[in-house]
C-alpha positions as CSV (number, residue, x, y, z in Angstrom):
1,M,17.9,32.2,-18.1
2,R,18.7,29.2,-20.3
3,A,21.6,28.2,-18.0
4,K,19.1,28.0,-15.1
5,K,16.6,25.9,-17.0
6,R,19.0,23.4,-18.4
7,P,19.6,21.4,-15.2
8,N,15.8,21.3,-14.7
9,F,15.4,19.9,-18.2
10,V,18.1,17.3,-17.7
11,W,16.6,16.4,-14.3
12,R,13.1,15.9,-15.9
13,R,14.7,13.5,-18.5
14,L,16.5,11.6,-15.7
15,A,13.4,11.5,-13.5
16,G,11.4,10.2,-16.5
17,R,13.8,7.3,-17.0
18,F,14.4,6.4,-13.3
19,S,11.2,7.6,-11.6
20,G,10.5,5.7,-8.4
21,C,14.1,4.6,-8.0
22,S,16.5,5.2,-5.1
23,L,19.9,6.2,-6.4
24,T,22.7,5.4,-4.0
25,I,25.9,7.2,-4.6
26,G,28.6,6.9,-2.0
27,R,26.9,6.9,1.3
28,R,23.9,9.0,0.3
29,T,20.6,7.7,-1.2
30,H,18.3,10.0,-3.2
31,Y,14.8,9.2,-4.2
32,I,13.5,10.2,-7.6
33,P,9.7,10.7,-7.3
34,R,7.3,9.0,-9.6
35,S,5.0,11.0,-11.7
36,G,2.2,12.1,-9.4
37,D,4.2,11.8,-6.2
38,A,3.4,14.7,-3.8
39,Q,7.1,15.2,-3.1
40,S,9.4,18.0,-4.3
41,P,12.4,17.1,-6.4
42,P,15.8,17.3,-4.8
43,S,17.4,20.7,-4.6
44,L,19.6,21.9,-7.5
45,A,22.6,21.4,-5.3
46,V,21.7,17.7,-5.2
47,R,20.5,17.4,-8.8
48,L,23.6,18.7,-10.5
49,P,26.1,16.2,-8.8
50,L,23.7,13.4,-9.5
51,I,23.4,14.3,-13.2
52,V,27.1,14.7,-13.6
53,R,27.9,11.5,-11.7
54,I,25.3,9.4,-13.6
55,A,26.6,10.7,-17.0
56,A,30.2,9.8,-16.0
57,M,29.2,6.4,-14.9
58,A,27.2,5.7,-18.0
59,Y,30.2,6.7,-20.1
60,S,32.5,4.4,-18.2
61,R,29.9,1.6,-18.1
62,A,30.3,1.4,-14.3
63,L,26.6,1.8,-13.6
64,P,25.9,-1.6,-12.1
65,A,28.6,-1.3,-9.5
66,A,28.1,2.3,-8.5
67,L,24.4,2.9,-9.0
68,L,21.7,0.8,-7.4
69,F,18.2,1.0,-8.8
70,H,15.6,-0.6,-6.5
71,S,12.6,-0.7,-8.9
72,M,10.8,-3.0,-11.3
73,G,13.2,-4.6,-13.7
74,D,16.3,-3.8,-11.6
75,P,19.1,-6.0,-12.8
76,A,20.7,-5.9,-9.4
77,M,17.6,-7.5,-7.8
78,S,16.8,-11.2,-7.9
79,E,14.0,-12.6,-10.0
80,I,11.7,-13.0,-7.0
81,R,12.2,-9.4,-6.0
82,D,11.5,-8.3,-9.5
83,R,8.3,-10.3,-9.3
84,A,7.5,-8.6,-6.0
85,A,7.9,-5.2,-7.7
86,Q,5.5,-6.3,-10.5
87,I,2.9,-7.3,-7.9
88,L,3.3,-4.2,-5.8
89,S,3.2,-1.8,-8.8
90,E,-0.6,-1.9,-8.6
91,I,-0.4,0.2,-5.5
92,P,-0.6,3.9,-6.6
93,P,2.3,6.2,-6.0
94,Y,2.8,7.8,-2.6
95,P,0.7,9.5,-1.1
96,R,-2.3,8.2,-3.0
97,Q,-4.4,5.5,-1.3
98,L,-6.7,2.5,-2.0
99,R,-9.7,2.5,0.3
100,S,-11.9,-0.4,1.1
101,D,-15.0,1.7,0.3
102,D,-13.8,2.9,-3.1
103,L,-16.4,2.5,-5.9
104,P,-17.2,0.5,-7.9
105,R,-16.9,-2.7,-5.9
106,P,-15.2,-5.1,-6.0
107,N,-12.3,-2.6,-6.1
108,L,-8.5,-2.8,-6.1
109,Y,-8.3,-2.9,-2.3
110,N,-10.6,-5.9,-2.4
111,K,-8.4,-7.6,-5.0
112,M,-5.1,-6.9,-3.1
113,T,-6.5,-8.2,0.2
114,G,-7.6,-11.5,-1.3
115,G,-11.3,-10.6,-1.4
116,L,-11.7,-8.9,2.0
117,K,-14.9,-6.9,1.8
118,H,-15.5,-3.4,3.2
119,E,-18.8,-4.7,4.8
120,T,-16.9,-7.5,6.6
121,M,-14.8,-4.9,8.4
122,T,-17.7,-2.5,9.2
123,D,-19.6,-5.4,10.7
124,S,-16.5,-6.1,12.8
125,W,-16.2,-2.5,13.9
126,S,-19.9,-2.4,14.9
127,K,-19.2,-5.3,17.3
128,G,-16.2,-3.5,18.9
129,K,-13.5,-5.4,17.0
130,N,-10.7,-3.9,15.0
131,L,-10.5,-6.0,11.8
132,T,-8.4,-4.4,9.0
133,G,-6.7,-5.7,5.9
134,C,-3.1,-5.7,7.2
135,N,-2.9,-9.5,7.4
136,A,-5.0,-10.1,4.3
137,F,-2.9,-7.9,2.1
138,V,0.4,-9.7,3.1
139,G,-1.2,-13.1,2.8
140,W,-2.4,-12.2,-0.7
141,Y,1.0,-10.9,-1.6
142,G,2.7,-14.1,-0.4
143,S,0.3,-16.2,-2.4
144,R,1.0,-14.2,-5.5
145,L,4.7,-14.7,-5.1
146,G,4.1,-18.5,-5.0
147,S,4.0,-19.4,-1.3
148,A,1.8,-22.3,-0.3
149,A,2.1,-21.3,3.4
150,Y,0.1,-18.3,4.6
151,L,2.6,-15.4,5.1
152,G,0.1,-12.9,6.5
153,G,-0.1,-14.0,10.1
154,F,1.7,-12.5,13.1
155,P,3.8,-15.5,14.3
156,L,5.9,-15.5,11.1
157,K,9.0,-16.8,12.8
158,E,7.1,-19.7,14.4
159,M,5.3,-20.5,11.1
160,L,8.6,-20.7,9.2
161,S,10.0,-23.1,11.8
162,S,6.9,-25.3,11.5
163,I,7.5,-25.8,7.7
164,G,11.3,-26.2,8.0
165,M,12.1,-22.7,6.6
166,E,13.8,-21.2,9.6
167,R,16.7,-20.0,7.4
168,A,14.3,-17.4,5.7
169,W,13.8,-15.5,9.0
170,I,16.0,-12.5,9.8
171,D,16.0,-11.1,13.3
172,S,16.2,-7.3,13.3
173,T,19.5,-6.0,14.6
174,P,21.4,-2.7,14.4
175,D,23.6,-4.2,11.7
176,N,21.0,-5.3,9.1
177,R,18.1,-3.8,7.1
178,P,15.2,-5.4,5.1
179,Q,15.4,-5.4,1.3
180,Y,12.8,-4.7,-1.3
181,G,9.8,-7.0,-1.0
182,D,10.7,-8.6,2.4
183,I,7.7,-9.3,4.6
184,L,8.0,-7.3,7.9
185,R,6.8,-8.3,11.3
186,H,6.7,-5.1,13.4
187,T,7.2,-5.0,17.2
188,A,3.6,-3.9,17.3
189,F,0.9,-6.3,16.0
190,H,1.3,-5.4,12.4
191,V,2.8,-6.9,9.2
192,D,3.5,-5.3,5.9
193,V,6.1,-5.2,3.0
194,A,9.4,-3.4,2.7
195,L,9.8,-1.2,-0.3
196,D,12.9,0.9,-0.3
197,F,15.0,3.4,1.7
198,D,15.1,7.1,1.0
199,G,18.2,7.9,2.9
200,D,17.4,6.5,6.3
201,V,13.6,6.6,5.8
202,L,11.9,3.3,5.0
203,Y,9.0,3.1,2.6
204,R,6.6,0.3,3.0
205,A,3.5,-1.2,1.4
206,A,0.8,-1.7,4.0
207,A,-2.9,-2.2,4.6
208,G,-4.4,-1.5,8.0
209,Q,-3.8,2.2,7.6
210,G,-7.5,3.1,8.2
211,G,-10.1,1.6,10.4
212,K,-13.3,2.5,12.2
213,A,-12.4,6.2,12.8
214,A,-11.6,6.6,9.1
215,G,-14.7,4.9,8.0
216,A,-12.7,2.5,5.8
217,D,-9.5,0.6,5.7
218,V,-6.6,1.9,3.6
219,L,-3.9,0.2,1.6
220,C,-1.1,2.5,0.4
221,R,2.6,3.2,0.3
222,V,3.8,4.4,3.7
223,R,6.7,6.7,4.4
224,G,8.4,6.3,7.8
225,N,7.9,9.1,10.2
226,G,11.6,9.4,10.8
227,A,14.9,7.6,10.5
228,Y,14.8,3.8,10.4
229,D,14.8,2.3,13.9
230,W,15.7,-1.4,13.9
231,R,13.9,-1.8,17.2
232,S,10.5,-1.2,15.5
233,L,10.7,-4.6,13.8
234,Q,11.0,-8.1,15.3
235,G,12.4,-9.2,12.0
236,W,11.3,-10.2,8.5
237,I,11.0,-13.0,5.9
238,D,13.9,-12.6,3.4
239,L,12.4,-13.3,0.0
240,D,15.7,-14.7,-1.5
241,L,16.1,-17.1,1.4
242,Y,12.4,-18.2,1.3
243,F,12.1,-18.7,-2.4
244,G,15.7,-19.3,-3.4
245,D,18.0,-17.0,-5.3
246,T,15.7,-17.2,-8.3
247,F,12.0,-17.6,-8.6
248,V,11.6,-21.4,-8.2
249,S,8.8,-23.8,-7.7
250,P,7.0,-23.2,-4.4
251,P,7.8,-25.9,-1.7
252,W,4.2,-27.3,-1.7
253,L,4.6,-28.3,-5.4
254,V,8.1,-29.9,-5.3
255,G,8.1,-33.7,-5.2
256,W,6.0,-36.7,-6.5
257,W,2.3,-36.5,-7.3
258,K,-0.2,-39.2,-8.3
259,V,-2.2,-38.0,-11.3
260,A,-5.3,-39.5,-12.8
261,W,-6.7,-38.9,-16.3
262,Q,-9.5,-40.8,-18.0
263,G,-9.0,-43.9,-15.9
264,D,-5.2,-44.0,-16.2
265,V,-2.7,-43.3,-13.4
266,Y,0.5,-41.3,-13.9
267,Y,3.3,-40.1,-11.6
268,Y,4.5,-36.5,-12.0
269,Y,7.7,-35.2,-10.4
270,F,8.1,-31.4,-10.0
271,D,11.5,-30.1,-9.3
272,E,12.6,-26.7,-7.9
273,G,13.6,-25.4,-11.3
274,R,10.1,-25.3,-12.7
275,Q,10.4,-28.5,-14.6
276,A,7.9,-31.5,-14.6
277,F,8.5,-35.1,-15.5
278,W,6.1,-38.0,-15.8
279,T,6.2,-41.8,-15.7
280,Q,3.8,-44.6,-15.2
281,S,6.3,-46.6,-13.1
282,R,4.9,-46.7,-9.5
283,V,6.8,-44.5,-7.0
284,T,6.4,-43.4,-3.4
285,A,6.8,-40.0,-1.7
286,G,10.4,-40.9,-0.8
287,S,11.4,-42.0,-4.3
288,P,14.4,-40.1,-5.8
289,P,13.9,-37.7,-8.7
290,P,13.6,-39.6,-12.0
291,T,16.7,-40.4,-14.0
292,S,14.6,-41.1,-17.0
293,A,11.0,-40.2,-17.8
294,N,8.4,-40.6,-20.5
295,D,8.5,-36.8,-21.1
296,S,9.5,-33.6,-19.4
297,G,7.8,-30.2,-19.5
298,S,8.1,-26.6,-18.3
299,V,5.9,-25.2,-15.5
300,E,4.6,-21.7,-15.3
301,F,2.6,-20.0,-12.5
302,D,-0.1,-17.4,-12.8
303,N,-0.4,-17.0,-9.0
304,G,0.6,-19.0,-5.9
305,Y,-1.6,-22.0,-6.7
306,N,-2.4,-22.3,-10.4
307,I,0.2,-23.9,-12.7
308,T,0.4,-24.7,-16.5
309,I,2.5,-27.6,-17.7
310,V,3.6,-27.7,-21.4
311,W,5.0,-31.1,-22.2
312,N,8.1,-31.0,-24.5
313,A,7.5,-34.0,-26.7
314,T,3.8,-33.7,-27.4
315,G,3.1,-30.0,-26.8
316,T,0.2,-31.1,-24.5
317,K,-0.9,-28.3,-22.2
318,E,-2.2,-29.1,-18.7
319,K,-3.6,-26.6,-16.3
320,L,-3.9,-27.5,-12.6
321,G,-4.8,-25.6,-9.5
322,R,-5.0,-26.3,-5.8
323,A,-7.5,-24.9,-3.3
324,A,-6.3,-21.5,-2.2
325,S,-7.5,-22.3,1.4
326,W,-5.2,-25.3,1.8
327,E,-2.4,-24.8,4.3
328,P,0.3,-27.3,5.3
329,K,-1.0,-29.1,8.3
330,R,-0.1,-32.5,9.8
331,G,-2.1,-35.2,8.1
332,T,-3.2,-33.2,5.1
333,K,-1.8,-33.3,1.5
334,P,-2.2,-30.8,-1.3
335,S,-4.3,-31.8,-4.2
336,M,-5.0,-30.2,-7.6
337,K,-7.5,-30.5,-10.3
338,G,-7.7,-29.1,-13.8
339,T,-7.7,-29.7,-17.6
340,C,-5.7,-31.5,-20.3
341,N,-5.8,-29.5,-23.5
342,G,-9.0,-27.9,-22.3
343,A,-10.8,-31.1,-21.3
344,A,-11.8,-31.3,-17.6
345,G,-11.1,-34.3,-15.4
346,L,-7.4,-34.1,-14.6
347,T,-6.7,-34.7,-10.8
348,A,-3.5,-34.8,-8.8
349,V,-2.7,-35.7,-5.1
350,K,0.8,-35.2,-3.7
351,L,2.4,-38.4,-2.4
């Protein structure tokens, strides 16, 4: 009796440590369900080899090369994909759902679709339209990652071309697959976010899973109906190519800004490495990055359009935010306003 229970005990310990991960050993990938997943654990025939193999790899310290963990904090994932995992962790485990009519309101569905209201969709349905949160969810997700451009539309490839980011688009072919956090454009009119593969089955994070017939829209983790078919996707936005290999300053921020504070004018330069520099020497939009500056500081982001600068020499803390509705269009420039050490009146316009 004890011999039969021992593998189950070891498996529970393993599942507790690596829940929600896909373990790829050789050519096979096994999904360890999260607590609350309505999914049976792998059979004993699968569990025993996994336990033995993981123990052997841990002993030889060969885990990073042989075992891939696609989950929050995965050392094999880039920083931007780890951030994606943090953002998406608010979606409950499969098959639980977030509904637009959940109480109390505003609810988590409302938050993760950028403020889309249940009543806005029901009004649309009453007029014969089919509004759901599929675009709004992906747009919110892109903003949380730090994108200035709206990533929730259908013409993603064209949008990337319009802002000079063609390199971030990946056409779907038989020889490639999306990675965790990539933004997917389906062959049908739908966009959502890739999670991970369970063998050949793709898990996604998606809104638009309800509608008029359901009485509400649904945001949830979606399990593919069968083996992954590359033809079901036009392509996707590769997060590493869009944001860089690490989480860097978003494109809308990088460059020179004219900043006004209490009647004085300053010029700030933000680089891609989340660093800021200021000078009072007049510059233009085409001026090179500063070789010397009055001070430098670190830049932190709390979402796609709010930043905090902490200046190194003085310790001054400045908070600036741009309008969430601003999109890169010809003839328009991003602007920000905020506070300096808590005092309002700080303004900035990109040169």
